N, CA, C, O and the ligand as a Tripos MOL2 file, in Angstrom:
@<TRIPOS>MOLECULE
protein
  273   271    69     0     0
PROTEIN
NO_CHARGES

@<TRIPOS>ATOM
      1 N          32.1600   24.1010  -75.8080 N.3       1 MET1
      2 CA         30.9060   23.5220  -76.2820 C.3       1 MET1
      3 C          29.7390   24.0630  -75.4610 C.2       1 MET1
      4 O          29.7950   24.0990  -74.2320 O.2       1 MET1
      5 N          28.7290   24.4650  -76.1240 N.am      2 THR2
      6 CA         27.5650   25.0180  -75.4360 C.3       2 THR2
      7 C          26.4750   23.9650  -75.3290 C.2       2 THR2
      8 O          26.0760   23.3640  -76.3260 O.2       2 THR2
      9 N          26.0100   23.7520  -74.1400 N.am      3 LEU3
     10 CA         24.9010   22.8350  -73.9420 C.3       3 LEU3
     11 C          23.6150   23.6240  -73.8190 C.2       3 LEU3
     12 O          23.5380   24.6180  -73.0970 O.2       3 LEU3
     13 N          22.6110   23.1630  -74.5370 N.am      4 THR4
     14 CA         21.3260   23.8480  -74.5200 C.3       4 THR4
     15 C          20.2300   22.8430  -74.2220 C.2       4 THR4
     16 O          20.2400   21.7230  -74.7320 O.2       4 THR4
     17 N          19.3040   23.2480  -73.4060 N.am      5 ARG5
     18 CA         18.2210   22.3570  -73.0370 C.3       5 ARG5
     19 C          16.9840   22.6540  -73.8660 C.2       5 ARG5
     20 O          16.5900   23.8090  -74.0220 O.2       5 ARG5
     21 N          16.3830   21.6140  -74.3890 N.am      6 CYS6
     22 CA         15.0950   21.7550  -75.0540 C.3       6 CYS6
     23 C          14.0290   21.9630  -73.9860 C.2       6 CYS6
     24 O          13.9350   21.1710  -73.0480 O.2       6 CYS6
     25 N          13.2310   23.0070  -74.1140 N.am      7 ASP7
     26 CA         12.2290   23.3070  -73.0940 C.3       7 ASP7
     27 C          10.9720   22.4590  -73.2380 C.2       7 ASP7
     28 O          10.0670   22.5500  -72.4090 O.2       7 ASP7
     29 N          10.9080   21.6420  -74.2750 N.am      8 VAL8
     30 CA          9.7420   20.7770  -74.4590 C.3       8 VAL8
     31 C           9.9870   19.4010  -73.8550 C.2       8 VAL8
     32 O           9.1910   18.9370  -73.0380 O.2       8 VAL8
     33 N          11.0740   18.7410  -74.2430 N.am      9 CYS9
     34 CA         11.3390   17.3920  -73.7390 C.3       9 CYS9
     35 C          12.4190   17.3950  -72.6590 C.2       9 CYS9
     36 O          12.6820   16.3670  -72.0360 O.2       9 CYS9
     37 N          13.0460   18.5610  -72.4370 N.am     10 CYS10
     38 CA         14.0530   18.7310  -71.3970 C.3      10 CYS10
     39 C          15.3350   17.9410  -71.6640 C.2      10 CYS10
     40 O          16.1500   17.7730  -70.7560 O.2      10 CYS10
     41 N          15.5230   17.4610  -72.8710 N.am     11 ASP11
     42 CA         16.7970   16.8660  -73.2300 C.3      11 ASP11
     43 C          17.8550   17.9570  -73.3210 C.2      11 ASP11
     44 O          17.5730   19.0660  -73.7730 O.2      11 ASP11
     45 N          19.0510   17.6450  -72.8960 N.am     12 VAL12
     46 CA         20.1550   18.5940  -73.0320 C.3      12 VAL12
     47 C          20.9980   18.1610  -74.2210 C.2      12 VAL12
     48 O          21.4650   17.0250  -74.2960 O.2      12 VAL12
     49 N          21.1770   19.0820  -75.1330 N.am     13 LEU13
     50 CA         21.8450   18.7800  -76.3950 C.3      13 LEU13
     51 C          23.0080   19.7330  -76.5960 C.2      13 LEU13
     52 O          22.9840   20.8730  -76.1310 O.2      13 LEU13
     53 N          24.0220   19.2550  -77.2930 N.am     14 ASP14
     54 CA         25.1960   20.1080  -77.4980 C.3      14 ASP14
     55 C          25.1510   20.8460  -78.8270 C.2      14 ASP14
     56 O          26.0610   21.6130  -79.1430 O.2      14 ASP14
     57 N          24.1030   20.6200  -79.6050 N.am     15 GLY15
     58 CA         23.9510   21.3300  -80.8600 C.3      15 GLY15
     59 C          24.6860   20.7020  -82.0270 C.2      15 GLY15
     60 O          24.5230   21.1280  -83.1700 O.2      15 GLY15
     61 N          25.4930   19.6910  -81.7460 N.am     16 ILE16
     62 CA         26.2430   19.0570  -82.8260 C.3      16 ILE16
     63 C          25.9800   17.5470  -82.8230 C.2      16 ILE16
     64 O          25.2230   17.0450  -83.6540 O.2      16 ILE16
     65 N          26.5990   16.8360  -81.8990 N.am     17 ASP17
     66 CA         26.4850   15.3810  -81.8810 C.3      17 ASP17
     67 C          25.1410   14.9060  -81.3590 C.2      17 ASP17
     68 O          24.5880   13.9170  -81.8420 O.2      17 ASP17
     69 N          24.6260   15.6120  -80.3790 N.am     18 ASP18
     70 CA         23.4120   15.1500  -79.7100 C.3      18 ASP18
     71 C          22.1460   15.6470  -80.3730 C.2      18 ASP18
     72 O          21.0480   15.2080  -80.0330 O.2      18 ASP18
     73 N          22.2940   16.5620  -81.3170 N.am     19 GLY19
     74 CA         21.1180   17.0880  -81.9980 C.3      19 GLY19
     75 C          21.0860   18.5950  -81.9330 C.2      19 GLY19
     76 O          21.7710   19.2280  -81.1300 O.2      19 GLY19
     77 N          20.2710   19.1430  -82.7990 N.am     20 ILE20
     78 CA         20.2030   20.5890  -82.9200 C.3      20 ILE20
     79 C          19.1180   21.1430  -82.0050 C.2      20 ILE20
     80 O          18.0400   20.5630  -81.8750 O.2      20 ILE20
     81 N          19.4150   22.2640  -81.3790 N.am     21 VAL21
     82 CA         18.3980   22.9930  -80.6170 C.3      21 VAL21
     83 C          18.2310   24.3600  -81.2580 C.2      21 VAL21
     84 O          19.2020   25.0860  -81.4720 O.2      21 VAL21
     85 N          17.0040   24.6930  -81.5560 N.am     22 TYR22
     86 CA         16.7250   25.9720  -82.1970 C.3      22 TYR22
     87 C          16.2660   27.0020  -81.1710 C.2      22 TYR22
     88 O          15.6570   26.6610  -80.1570 O.2      22 TYR22
     89 N          16.5660   28.2510  -81.4490 N.am     23 ASP23
     90 CA         16.0830   29.3520  -80.6150 C.3      23 ASP23
     91 C          14.6580   29.7130  -81.0350 C.2      23 ASP23
     92 O          14.3250   29.7080  -82.2210 O.2      23 ASP23
     93 N          13.8460   30.0180  -80.0680 N.am     24 CYS24
     94 CA         12.4810   30.4500  -80.3490 C.3      24 CYS24
     95 C          12.4010   31.9730  -80.3330 C.2      24 CYS24
     96 O          13.1980   32.6470  -79.6810 O.2      24 CYS24
     97 N          11.4320   32.4900  -81.0570 N.am     25 SER25
     98 CA         11.2270   33.9350  -81.0710 C.3      25 SER25
     99 C          10.6850   34.3940  -79.7220 C.2      25 SER25
    100 O          10.2300   33.5880  -78.9110 O.2      25 SER25
    101 N          10.7420   35.7010  -79.5010 N.am     26 LYS26
    102 CA         10.2060   36.2630  -78.2630 C.3      26 LYS26
    103 C           8.7270   35.9470  -78.1080 C.2      26 LYS26
    104 O           8.2360   35.7430  -76.9980 O.2      26 LYS26
    105 N           8.0280   35.9090  -79.2270 N.am     27 GLU27
    106 CA          6.5950   35.6250  -79.1930 C.3      27 GLU27
    107 C           6.3280   34.2000  -78.7020 C.2      27 GLU27
    108 O           5.4260   33.9690  -77.8970 O.2      27 GLU27
    109 N           7.1230   33.2490  -79.1990 N.am     28 VAL28
    110 CA          6.9690   31.8630  -78.7640 C.3      28 VAL28
    111 C           7.2850   31.7490  -77.2740 C.2      28 VAL28
    112 O           6.5850   31.0630  -76.5290 O.2      28 VAL28
    113 N           8.3290   32.4190  -76.8610 N.am     29 HIS29
    114 CA          8.7090   32.3810  -75.4540 C.3      29 HIS29
    115 C           7.6000   32.9660  -74.5850 C.2      29 HIS29
    116 O           7.2890   32.4370  -73.5180 O.2      29 HIS29
    117 N           7.0190   34.0420  -75.0450 N.am     30 TYR30
    118 CA          5.9700   34.7230  -74.2900 C.3      30 TYR30
    119 C           4.7000   33.8830  -74.2140 C.2      30 TYR30
    120 O           4.1010   33.7430  -73.1480 O.2      30 TYR30
    121 N           4.3020   33.3340  -75.3410 N.am     31 LYS31
    122 CA          3.0130   32.6290  -75.3980 C.3      31 LYS31
    123 C           3.1040   31.1920  -74.9020 C.2      31 LYS31
    124 O           2.1740   30.6960  -74.2650 O.2      31 LYS31
    125 N           4.2030   30.5280  -75.1850 N.am     32 LEU32
    126 CA          4.3010   29.1020  -74.8710 C.3      32 LEU32
    127 C           5.3200   28.7910  -73.7880 C.2      32 LEU32
    128 O           5.3710   27.6690  -73.2860 O.2      32 LEU32
    129 N           6.1290   29.7760  -73.4250 N.am     33 GLY33
    130 CA          7.1280   29.5420  -72.3970 C.3      33 GLY33
    131 C           8.2840   28.6830  -72.8710 C.2      33 GLY33
    132 O           8.9740   28.0660  -72.0590 O.2      33 GLY33
    133 N           8.5020   28.6370  -74.1700 N.am     34 ILE34
    134 CA          9.5830   27.8360  -74.7400 C.3      34 ILE34
    135 C          10.6600   28.7720  -75.2960 C.2      34 ILE34
    136 O          10.3870   29.6150  -76.1510 O.2      34 ILE34
    137 N          11.8600   28.6110  -74.8040 N.am     35 GLU35
    138 CA         12.9630   29.4160  -75.3200 C.3      35 GLU35
    139 C          13.7900   28.6470  -76.3410 C.2      35 GLU35
    140 O          14.2940   29.2140  -77.3110 O.2      35 GLU35
    141 N          13.9180   27.3500  -76.1040 N.am     36 HIS36
    142 CA         14.6840   26.4980  -77.0060 C.3      36 HIS36
    143 C          13.9000   25.2330  -77.2870 C.2      36 HIS36
    144 O          13.1940   24.7230  -76.4170 O.2      36 HIS36
    145 N          14.0270   24.7290  -78.5070 N.am     37 ILE37
    146 CA         13.3230   23.4990  -78.8760 C.3      37 ILE37
    147 C          14.2250   22.6690  -79.7660 C.2      37 ILE37
    148 O          14.9020   23.2010  -80.6460 O.2      37 ILE37
    149 N          14.2340   21.3590  -79.5360 N.am     38 CYS38
    150 CA         15.0860   20.4800  -80.3410 C.3      38 CYS38
    151 C          14.3890   20.1470  -81.6520 C.2      38 CYS38
    152 O          13.1960   20.3940  -81.8290 O.2      38 CYS38
    153 N          15.1660   19.5800  -82.5590 N.am     39 GLU39
    154 CA         14.6530   19.2830  -83.8840 C.3      39 GLU39
    155 C          13.4920   18.2930  -83.8270 C.2      39 GLU39
    156 O          12.5080   18.4410  -84.5520 O.2      39 GLU39
    157 N          13.6100   17.2800  -82.9600 N.am     40 ASP40
    158 CA         12.5640   16.2640  -82.8630 C.3      40 ASP40
    159 C          11.2460   16.8630  -82.3930 C.2      40 ASP40
    160 O          10.1840   16.5580  -82.9350 O.2      40 ASP40
    161 N          11.3260   17.7230  -81.3710 N.am     41 CYS41
    162 CA         10.1020   18.3330  -80.8530 C.3      41 CYS41
    163 C           9.5090   19.2890  -81.8730 C.2      41 CYS41
    164 O           8.2890   19.3810  -82.0130 O.2      41 CYS41
    165 N          10.3720   19.9990  -82.5850 N.am     42 LEU42
    166 CA          9.8820   20.9140  -83.6160 C.3      42 LEU42
    167 C           9.1430   20.1430  -84.7090 C.2      42 LEU42
    168 O           8.0810   20.5580  -85.1730 O.2      42 LEU42
    169 N           9.7260   19.0160  -85.1090 N.am     43 ASN43
    170 CA          9.0960   18.2020  -86.1550 C.3      43 ASN43
    171 C           7.7670   17.6240  -85.6920 C.2      43 ASN43
    172 O           6.8800   17.3640  -86.5040 O.2      43 ASN43
    173 N           7.6340   17.4250  -84.3880 N.am     44 GLY44
    174 CA          6.4050   16.8600  -83.8520 C.3      44 GLY44
    175 C           5.3670   17.8970  -83.4960 C.2      44 GLY44
    176 O           4.2800   17.5590  -83.0270 O.2      44 GLY44
    177 N           5.6940   19.1600  -83.7160 N.am     45 SER45
    178 CA          4.7700   20.2260  -83.3410 C.3      45 SER45
    179 C           3.9620   20.6910  -84.5380 C.2      45 SER45
    180 O           4.4900   20.8820  -85.6330 O.2      45 SER45
    181 N           2.6670   20.8690  -84.3040 N.am     46 ASP46
    182 CA          1.8100   21.3960  -85.3580 C.3      46 ASP46
    183 C           1.7700   22.9190  -85.3410 C.2      46 ASP46
    184 O           1.3580   23.5410  -86.3200 O.2      46 ASP46
    185 N           2.1920   23.5140  -84.2460 N.am     47 ASP47
    186 CA          2.0110   24.9480  -84.0520 C.3      47 ASP47
    187 C           3.2500   25.7700  -84.3700 C.2      47 ASP47
    188 O           3.1620   26.9780  -84.5880 O.2      47 ASP47
    189 N           4.3990   25.1160  -84.3950 N.am     48 LEU48
    190 CA          5.6420   25.8560  -84.5480 C.3      48 LEU48
    191 C           6.2880   25.5510  -85.8910 C.2      48 LEU48
    192 O           6.1830   24.4400  -86.4120 O.2      48 LEU48
    193 N           6.9500   26.5480  -86.4330 N.am     49 VAL49
    194 CA          7.6000   26.3830  -87.7210 C.3      49 VAL49
    195 C           8.9440   27.0990  -87.6930 C.2      49 VAL49
    196 O           9.1030   28.1370  -87.0510 O.2      49 VAL49
    197 N           9.9050   26.5210  -88.4020 N.am     50 LEU50
    198 CA         11.2350   27.1110  -88.4420 C.3      50 LEU50
    199 C          11.3150   28.1360  -89.5670 C.2      50 LEU50
    200 O          10.9650   27.8480  -90.7110 O.2      50 LEU50
    201 N          11.7780   29.3280  -89.2290 N.am     51 THR51
    202 CA         11.9600   30.3540  -90.2450 C.3      51 THR51
    203 C          13.4370   30.6840  -90.3610 C.2      51 THR51
    204 O          14.2300   30.3580  -89.4780 O.2      51 THR51
    205 N          13.7890   31.3190  -91.4340 N.am     52 ASN52
    206 CA         15.1870   31.6090  -91.7320 C.3      52 ASN52
    207 C          15.3210   33.0820  -92.1090 C.2      52 ASN52
    208 O          15.4770   33.4170  -93.2830 O.2      52 ASN52
    209 N          15.2600   33.9600  -91.1050 N.am     53 PRO53
    210 CA         15.2360   35.4010  -91.3760 C.3      53 PRO53
    211 C          16.5550   35.9480  -91.8970 C.2      53 PRO53
    212 O          16.5750   37.0020  -92.5330 O.2      53 PRO53
    213 N          17.6440   35.2610  -91.6450 N.am     54 ALA54
    214 CA         18.9390   35.7230  -92.1110 C.3      54 ALA54
    215 C          19.8100   34.4960  -92.3680 C.2      54 ALA54
    216 O          19.5360   33.4270  -91.8240 O.2      54 ALA54
    217 N          20.8370   34.6280  -93.1750 N.am     55 PRO55
    218 CA         21.7000   33.4740  -93.4320 C.3      55 PRO55
    219 C          22.2440   32.8890  -92.1370 C.2      55 PRO55
    220 O          22.7780   33.6110  -91.2950 O.2      55 PRO55
    221 N          22.1060   31.6080  -91.9880 N.am     56 TYR56
    222 CA         22.6060   30.8670  -90.8270 C.3      56 TYR56
    223 C          21.9070   31.2560  -89.5330 C.2      56 TYR56
    224 O          22.3860   30.9320  -88.4460 O.2      56 TYR56
    225 N          20.7930   31.9380  -89.6410 N.am     57 ALA57
    226 CA         20.0330   32.2670  -88.4470 C.3      57 ALA57
    227 C          18.6490   31.6410  -88.5640 C.2      57 ALA57
    228 O          17.8850   31.9570  -89.4760 O.2      57 ALA57
    229 N          18.3450   30.7690  -87.6470 N.am     58 TYR58
    230 CA         17.0480   30.1050  -87.6600 C.3      58 TYR58
    231 C          16.2810   30.4570  -86.3950 C.2      58 TYR58
    232 O          16.8260   30.4060  -85.2920 O.2      58 TYR58
    233 N          15.0320   30.8090  -86.5610 N.am     59 VAL59
    234 CA         14.2050   31.1620  -85.4210 C.3      59 VAL59
    235 C          12.8890   30.4070  -85.5420 C.2      59 VAL59
    236 O          12.3060   30.3090  -86.6220 O.2      59 VAL59
    237 N          12.4350   29.8790  -84.4170 N.am     60 VAL60
    238 CA         11.1610   29.1650  -84.4070 C.3      60 VAL60
    239 C          10.0340   30.1510  -84.1320 C.2      60 VAL60
    240 O          10.0590   30.8930  -83.1500 O.2      60 VAL60
    241 N           9.0480   30.1420  -85.0200 N.am     61 GLU61
    242 CA          7.8990   31.0360  -84.8770 C.3      61 GLU61
    243 C           6.6340   30.2160  -84.7190 C.2      61 GLU61
    244 O           6.6180   29.0150  -84.9900 O.2      61 GLU61
    245 N           5.5740   30.8770  -84.2770 N.am     62 ILE62
    246 CA          4.2680   30.2260  -84.2000 C.3      62 ILE62
    247 C           3.6360   30.2230  -85.5770 C.2      62 ILE62
    248 O           3.4690   31.2650  -86.2110 O.2      62 ILE62
    249 N           3.2900   29.0320  -86.0210 N.am     63 LYS63
    250 CA          2.6590   28.8870  -87.3270 C.3      63 LYS63
    251 C           1.2890   29.5570  -87.2930 C.2      63 LYS63
    252 O           0.6000   29.4900  -86.2740 O.2      63 LYS63
    253 N           0.8860   30.1910  -88.3700 N.am     64 GLY64
    254 CA         -0.4190   30.8110  -88.4030 C.3      64 GLY64
    255 C          -0.3200   32.3220  -88.4130 C.2      64 GLY64
    256 O          -1.0500   32.9890  -89.1470 O.2      64 GLY64
    257 N           0.5870   32.8740  -87.5970 N.am     65 ASP65
    258 CA          0.7520   34.3130  -87.6040 C.3      65 ASP65
    259 C           1.3390   34.7770  -88.9340 C.2      65 ASP65
    260 O           0.9920   35.8440  -89.4400 O.2      65 ASP65
    261 N           2.2220   33.9710  -89.4850 N.am     66 ASN66
    262 CA          2.8740   34.3290  -90.7360 C.3      66 ASN66
    263 C           2.5590   33.3600  -91.8660 C.2      66 ASN66
    264 O           2.8430   33.6370  -93.0320 O.2      66 ASN66
    265 N           1.9680   32.2180  -91.5120 N.am     67 TYR67
    266 CA          1.7510   31.1920  -92.5220 C.3      67 TYR67
    267 C           0.2970   30.7630  -92.5080 C.2      67 TYR67
    268 O          -0.0430   29.7190  -91.9510 O.2      67 TYR67
    269 N          -0.5590   31.5610  -93.1180 N.am     68 GLU68
    270 CA         -1.9620   31.1700  -93.1770 C.3      68 GLU68
    271 C          -2.4490   31.1540  -94.6020 C.2      68 GLU68
    272 O          -3.6140   30.8460  -94.8530 O.2      68 GLU68
    273 ZN         12.8830   18.3650  -77.3690 Zn       69 ZN69
@<TRIPOS>BOND
     1     1     2 1
     2     2     3 1
     3     3     4 2
     4     3     5 am
     5     5     6 1
     6     6     7 1
     7     7     8 2
     8     7     9 am
     9     9    10 1
    10    10    11 1
    11    11    12 2
    12    11    13 am
    13    13    14 1
    14    14    15 1
    15    15    16 2
    16    15    17 am
    17    17    18 1
    18    18    19 1
    19    19    20 2
    20    19    21 am
    21    21    22 1
    22    22    23 1
    23    23    24 2
    24    23    25 am
    25    25    26 1
    26    26    27 1
    27    27    28 2
    28    27    29 am
    29    29    30 1
    30    30    31 1
    31    31    32 2
    32    31    33 am
    33    33    34 1
    34    34    35 1
    35    35    36 2
    36    35    37 am
    37    37    38 1
    38    38    39 1
    39    39    40 2
    40    39    41 am
    41    41    42 1
    42    42    43 1
    43    43    44 2
    44    43    45 am
    45    45    46 1
    46    46    47 1
    47    47    48 2
    48    47    49 am
    49    49    50 1
    50    50    51 1
    51    51    52 2
    52    51    53 am
    53    53    54 1
    54    54    55 1
    55    55    56 2
    56    55    57 am
    57    57    58 1
    58    58    59 1
    59    59    60 2
    60    59    61 am
    61    61    62 1
    62    62    63 1
    63    63    64 2
    64    63    65 am
    65    65    66 1
    66    66    67 1
    67    67    68 2
    68    67    69 am
    69    69    70 1
    70    70    71 1
    71    71    72 2
    72    71    73 am
    73    73    74 1
    74    74    75 1
    75    75    76 2
    76    75    77 am
    77    77    78 1
    78    78    79 1
    79    79    80 2
    80    79    81 am
    81    81    82 1
    82    82    83 1
    83    83    84 2
    84    83    85 am
    85    85    86 1
    86    86    87 1
    87    87    88 2
    88    87    89 am
    89    89    90 1
    90    90    91 1
    91    91    92 2
    92    91    93 am
    93    93    94 1
    94    94    95 1
    95    95    96 2
    96    95    97 am
    97    97    98 1
    98    98    99 1
    99    99   100 2
   100    99   101 am
   101   101   102 1
   102   102   103 1
   103   103   104 2
   104   103   105 am
   105   105   106 1
   106   106   107 1
   107   107   108 2
   108   107   109 am
   109   109   110 1
   110   110   111 1
   111   111   112 2
   112   111   113 am
   113   113   114 1
   114   114   115 1
   115   115   116 2
   116   115   117 am
   117   117   118 1
   118   118   119 1
   119   119   120 2
   120   119   121 am
   121   121   122 1
   122   122   123 1
   123   123   124 2
   124   123   125 am
   125   125   126 1
   126   126   127 1
   127   127   128 2
   128   127   129 am
   129   129   130 1
   130   130   131 1
   131   131   132 2
   132   131   133 am
   133   133   134 1
   134   134   135 1
   135   135   136 2
   136   135   137 am
   137   137   138 1
   138   138   139 1
   139   139   140 2
   140   139   141 am
   141   141   142 1
   142   142   143 1
   143   143   144 2
   144   143   145 am
   145   145   146 1
   146   146   147 1
   147   147   148 2
   148   147   149 am
   149   149   150 1
   150   150   151 1
   151   151   152 2
   152   151   153 am
   153   153   154 1
   154   154   155 1
   155   155   156 2
   156   155   157 am
   157   157   158 1
   158   158   159 1
   159   159   160 2
   160   159   161 am
   161   161   162 1
   162   162   163 1
   163   163   164 2
   164   163   165 am
   165   165   166 1
   166   166   167 1
   167   167   168 2
   168   167   169 am
   169   169   170 1
   170   170   171 1
   171   171   172 2
   172   171   173 am
   173   173   174 1
   174   174   175 1
   175   175   176 2
   176   175   177 am
   177   177   178 1
   178   178   179 1
   179   179   180 2
   180   179   181 am
   181   181   182 1
   182   182   183 1
   183   183   184 2
   184   183   185 am
   185   185   186 1
   186   186   187 1
   187   187   188 2
   188   187   189 am
   189   189   190 1
   190   190   191 1
   191   191   192 2
   192   191   193 am
   193   193   194 1
   194   194   195 1
   195   195   196 2
   196   195   197 am
   197   197   198 1
   198   198   199 1
   199   199   200 2
   200   199   201 am
   201   201   202 1
   202   202   203 1
   203   203   204 2
   204   203   205 am
   205   205   206 1
   206   206   207 1
   207   207   208 2
   208   207   209 am
   209   209   210 1
   210   210   211 1
   211   211   212 2
   212   211   213 am
   213   213   214 1
   214   214   215 1
   215   215   216 2
   216   215   217 am
   217   217   218 1
   218   218   219 1
   219   219   220 2
   220   219   221 am
   221   221   222 1
   222   222   223 1
   223   223   224 2
   224   223   225 am
   225   225   226 1
   226   226   227 1
   227   227   228 2
   228   227   229 am
   229   229   230 1
   230   230   231 1
   231   231   232 2
   232   231   233 am
   233   233   234 1
   234   234   235 1
   235   235   236 2
   236   235   237 am
   237   237   238 1
   238   238   239 1
   239   239   240 2
   240   239   241 am
   241   241   242 1
   242   242   243 1
   243   243   244 2
   244   243   245 am
   245   245   246 1
   246   246   247 1
   247   247   248 2
   248   247   249 am
   249   249   250 1
   250   250   251 1
   251   251   252 2
   252   251   253 am
   253   253   254 1
   254   254   255 1
   255   255   256 2
   256   255   257 am
   257   257   258 1
   258   258   259 1
   259   259   260 2
   260   259   261 am
   261   261   262 1
   262   262   263 1
   263   263   264 2
   264   263   265 am
   265   265   266 1
   266   266   267 1
   267   267   268 2
   268   267   269 am
   269   269   270 1
   270   270   271 1
   271   271   272 2
@<TRIPOS>SUBSTRUCTURE
     1 MET1         2 RESIDUE 1 A MET
     2 THR2         6 RESIDUE 1 A THR
     3 LEU3        10 RESIDUE 1 A LEU
     4 THR4        14 RESIDUE 1 A THR
     5 ARG5        18 RESIDUE 1 A ARG
     6 CYS6        22 RESIDUE 1 A CYS
     7 ASP7        26 RESIDUE 1 A ASP
     8 VAL8        30 RESIDUE 1 A VAL
     9 CYS9        34 RESIDUE 1 A CYS
    10 CYS10       38 RESIDUE 1 A CYS
    11 ASP11       42 RESIDUE 1 A ASP
    12 VAL12       46 RESIDUE 1 A VAL
    13 LEU13       50 RESIDUE 1 A LEU
    14 ASP14       54 RESIDUE 1 A ASP
    15 GLY15       58 RESIDUE 1 A GLY
    16 ILE16       62 RESIDUE 1 A ILE
    17 ASP17       66 RESIDUE 1 A ASP
    18 ASP18       70 RESIDUE 1 A ASP
    19 GLY19       74 RESIDUE 1 A GLY
    20 ILE20       78 RESIDUE 1 A ILE
    21 VAL21       82 RESIDUE 1 A VAL
    22 TYR22       86 RESIDUE 1 A TYR
    23 ASP23       90 RESIDUE 1 A ASP
    24 CYS24       94 RESIDUE 1 A CYS
    25 SER25       98 RESIDUE 1 A SER
    26 LYS26      102 RESIDUE 1 A LYS
    27 GLU27      106 RESIDUE 1 A GLU
    28 VAL28      110 RESIDUE 1 A VAL
    29 HIS29      114 RESIDUE 1 A HIS
    30 TYR30      118 RESIDUE 1 A TYR
    31 LYS31      122 RESIDUE 1 A LYS
    32 LEU32      126 RESIDUE 1 A LEU
    33 GLY33      130 RESIDUE 1 A GLY
    34 ILE34      134 RESIDUE 1 A ILE
    35 GLU35      138 RESIDUE 1 A GLU
    36 HIS36      142 RESIDUE 1 A HIS
    37 ILE37      146 RESIDUE 1 A ILE
    38 CYS38      150 RESIDUE 1 A CYS
    39 GLU39      154 RESIDUE 1 A GLU
    40 ASP40      158 RESIDUE 1 A ASP
    41 CYS41      162 RESIDUE 1 A CYS
    42 LEU42      166 RESIDUE 1 A LEU
    43 ASN43      170 RESIDUE 1 A ASN
    44 GLY44      174 RESIDUE 1 A GLY
    45 SER45      178 RESIDUE 1 A SER
    46 ASP46      182 RESIDUE 1 A ASP
    47 ASP47      186 RESIDUE 1 A ASP
    48 LEU48      190 RESIDUE 1 A LEU
    49 VAL49      194 RESIDUE 1 A VAL
    50 LEU50      198 RESIDUE 1 A LEU
    51 THR51      202 RESIDUE 1 A THR
    52 ASN52      206 RESIDUE 1 A ASN
    53 PRO53      210 RESIDUE 1 A PRO
    54 ALA54      214 RESIDUE 1 A ALA
    55 PRO55      218 RESIDUE 1 A PRO
    56 TYR56      222 RESIDUE 1 A TYR
    57 ALA57      226 RESIDUE 1 A ALA
    58 TYR58      230 RESIDUE 1 A TYR
    59 VAL59      234 RESIDUE 1 A VAL
    60 VAL60      238 RESIDUE 1 A VAL
    61 GLU61      242 RESIDUE 1 A GLU
    62 ILE62      246 RESIDUE 1 A ILE
    63 LYS63      250 RESIDUE 1 A LYS
    64 GLY64      254 RESIDUE 1 A GLY
    65 ASP65      258 RESIDUE 1 A ASP
    66 ASN66      262 RESIDUE 1 A ASN
    67 TYR67      266 RESIDUE 1 A TYR
    68 GLU68      270 RESIDUE 1 A GLU
    69 ZN69       273 GROUP 0 **** ****
């Protein structure tokens, strides 16, 4: 089991029972310093949006660069 920490609320989640943690794009990591974000924090964010570039691959991007 892989444990991943949300870089926003610092909760540690296992990706299954405790909640989902999404990977952020390099741009998000560079600009905001966030590598991983949980579903709750993502839903509460106005700046970040979940994209689906490939089947079963989800990446968090900064809203506005691609969605304006
Ligand atoms: Zn979080």
